[in-house]
C-alpha positions as CSV (number, residue, x, y, z in Angstrom):
1,X,8.8,-13.8,21.1
2,X,4.9,-13.8,20.8
3,X,4.6,-17.7,19.6
4,X,0.6,-16.6,18.5
5,X,1.8,-13.3,16.5
6,X,4.5,-14.9,15.0
7,X,2.4,-17.3,13.2
8,X,-0.1,-14.2,12.2
9,X,2.6,-12.1,11.1
10,X,4.3,-15.4,9.1
11,X,0.2,-15.5,7.4
12,X,0.1,-12.0,6.4
13,X,3.9,-11.5,4.5
14,X,3.4,-15.2,2.7
15,X,0.3,-13.7,1.2
16,X,2.2,-10.8,0.0
17,X,0.8,-8.2,2.7
18,X,2.2,-5.2,4.1
19,X,2.0,-4.5,7.7
20,X,1.5,-1.4,9.0
21,X,1.6,0.4,12.0
22,X,-2.1,1.8,12.0
23,X,-5.0,-0.6,10.8
24,X,-8.4,0.3,10.7
25,X,-10.5,-2.0,13.0
26,X,-12.6,-4.4,11.4
27,X,-15.9,-3.6,13.6
28,X,-16.2,0.3,13.5
29,X,-13.2,1.7,11.0
30,X,-11.4,3.4,13.4
31,X,-8.0,3.7,13.2
32,X,-6.1,1.7,15.6
33,X,-2.2,0.2,16.5
34,X,-1.3,-2.9,14.7
35,X,0.0,-5.6,17.4
36,X,1.4,-7.2,14.5
37,X,3.8,-4.5,13.7
38,X,4.1,-3.4,17.5
39,X,5.6,-7.1,17.7
40,X,7.6,-7.0,14.6
41,X,9.5,-3.7,16.4
42,X,9.6,-5.4,19.7
43,X,11.7,-8.2,18.3
44,X,13.0,-6.4,15.4
45,X,16.3,-8.3,15.7
46,X,14.6,-11.8,16.1
47,X,12.3,-11.4,13.1
48,X,15.2,-10.2,10.9
49,X,17.0,-13.4,11.9
50,X,14.1,-15.6,11.2
51,X,13.3,-14.3,7.9
52,X,16.8,-14.4,6.9
53,X,17.2,-18.2,7.8
54,X,14.0,-18.6,5.9
55,X,15.7,-17.1,2.8
56,X,13.7,-13.3,3.1
57,X,14.5,-10.0,4.0
58,X,12.7,-8.5,6.4
59,X,12.1,-4.5,4.9
60,X,11.1,-1.8,7.0
61,X,9.5,1.2,4.6
62,X,7.9,4.0,6.2
63,X,5.9,2.6,8.8
64,X,5.6,-0.9,7.7
65,X,7.1,-3.9,7.1
66,X,7.3,-6.5,4.2
67,X,9.3,-9.2,3.3
68,X,11.3,-10.1,0.0
69,X,13.7,-12.6,-1.6
70,X,17.1,-12.5,0.5
71,X,19.4,-10.1,-1.3
72,X,16.4,-8.9,-4.1
73,X,16.6,-5.2,-4.1
74,X,14.5,-4.4,-6.8
75,X,10.8,-5.0,-6.7
76,X,8.6,-7.7,-7.9
77,X,6.3,-7.4,-10.6
78,X,3.5,-7.2,-7.8
79,X,5.0,-4.3,-6.3
80,X,5.4,-2.5,-9.3
81,X,1.8,-3.0,-10.5
82,X,1.1,-1.9,-6.9
83,X,2.9,1.5,-7.8
84,X,1.5,2.1,-11.4
85,X,-1.9,2.1,-9.6
86,X,-0.5,4.5,-6.9
87,X,0.8,6.7,-9.6
88,X,-1.9,6.9,-12.0
89,X,-4.9,7.3,-8.8
90,X,-2.8,10.1,-7.2
91,X,-2.0,11.6,-11.1
92,X,-6.0,10.9,-11.7
93,X,-6.8,12.9,-8.5
94,X,-5.0,15.8,-9.9
95,X,-6.5,15.5,-13.3
96,X,-10.3,15.4,-11.5
97,X,-9.6,18.6,-9.3
98,X,-8.7,16.4,-6.2
99,X,-5.9,17.1,-3.8
100,X,-4.2,13.9,-3.7
101,X,-3.3,14.5,0.0
102,X,-6.6,13.4,0.9
103,X,-5.3,9.8,0.0
104,X,-3.0,10.7,3.0
105,X,-6.1,11.3,5.5
106,X,-7.5,8.4,7.1
107,X,-10.8,10.3,8.0
108,X,-11.1,12.0,4.6
109,X,-9.8,9.9,1.7
110,X,-10.9,9.4,-1.9
111,X,-14.2,8.4,-2.9
112,X,-14.3,5.5,-4.1
113,X,-16.7,6.2,-7.4
114,X,-14.2,8.9,-8.7
115,X,-11.9,5.9,-9.5
116,X,-14.3,5.9,-12.9
117,X,-13.4,9.4,-13.4
118,X,-9.7,8.6,-13.2
119,X,-10.0,5.8,-15.5
120,X,-11.7,7.4,-17.9
121,X,-8.9,9.8,-18.2
122,X,-7.1,9.0,-21.7
123,X,-3.8,9.1,-20.4
124,X,-4.4,7.2,-17.4
125,X,-6.5,4.6,-19.7
126,X,-3.3,4.0,-21.7
127,X,-1.3,3.5,-18.9
128,X,-3.3,0.8,-17.1
129,X,-4.2,-1.3,-20.0
130,X,-0.3,-1.3,-21.4
131,X,0.2,-2.4,-17.6
132,X,-2.3,-5.0,-18.1
133,X,-5.0,-3.6,-15.9
134,X,-8.0,-4.1,-18.1
135,X,-10.8,-4.4,-15.1
136,X,-13.2,-2.1,-13.5
137,X,-10.3,0.5,-11.6
138,X,-12.0,-0.4,-8.3
139,X,-11.5,-4.2,-8.6
140,X,-7.8,-3.5,-9.7
141,X,-7.6,-1.1,-6.3
142,X,-9.0,-4.0,-4.5
143,X,-6.8,-6.8,-6.0
144,X,-3.4,-4.9,-5.9
145,X,-3.8,-2.2,-3.1
146,X,-6.3,-3.2,-0.6
147,X,-5.9,-6.8,-0.5
148,X,-2.0,-6.5,0.0
149,X,-2.9,-3.7,2.7
150,X,-1.6,-1.0,0.6
151,X,-4.5,1.2,0.8
152,X,-8.1,0.6,2.8
153,X,-11.6,1.5,1.6
154,X,-13.3,2.7,4.7
155,X,-17.0,3.0,6.0
156,X,-17.5,5.9,3.9
157,X,-16.6,4.1,1.0
158,X,-13.2,6.1,0.3
159,X,-9.9,4.8,-0.7
160,X,-6.9,5.5,1.6
161,X,-3.5,4.7,1.6
162,X,-1.8,2.6,4.4
163,X,1.3,3.5,6.2
164,X,3.0,1.2,3.2
165,X,0.7,2.8,0.8
166,X,2.2,6.1,1.8
167,X,5.9,5.1,1.9
168,X,5.6,3.3,-1.6
169,X,4.1,6.8,-3.6
170,X,6.8,8.8,-1.3
171,X,9.4,6.4,-2.7
172,X,8.5,6.5,-6.3
173,X,7.7,10.1,-6.2
174,X,11.2,10.7,-4.6
175,X,12.9,8.4,-7.3
176,X,11.4,10.1,-10.3
177,X,10.9,13.7,-8.9
178,X,13.0,14.3,-5.9
179,X,9.5,14.7,-3.8
180,X,5.6,14.2,-3.6
181,X,3.3,15.1,-6.3
182,X,1.4,17.8,-5.2
183,X,-1.8,20.0,-6.6
184,X,0.5,23.4,-5.7
């Protein structure tokens, strides 16, 4: 266990962030392996025990980790809000004629200016308002997805899902529809 990385991991989790296998490099925006993810996977049993002793479950979801209150099997309000945003963005992309699979490709992504078009779709806007999202969609995306590391905004100003974002949307669509929503 690395005693320099473990406090960084703890800080990420305490701030409600996911730890993804791949992150975007702060300097050039290129995908790179996350040393925090590698630290957890390299010492998984130790980290499970440490967080269990602190009252949390360490959860692996796809190629990402997060913690939640021990024994809690449901997602909290923050996670549910993130799932609403992810689903609205996916559905909105389809509605404006964009294949939502571009959200999964770090080299592509959804141009952030398309979020205004998505928010203008009446059904999507109704869902967002019903869930308490009343700001500009980009502001909500940054607060609920980017800050929690469920998504990134690339240096080309496009929204892409992180490993955690992909796992969340897949889980949501598997539960609701028996699979990933696609344009085909």
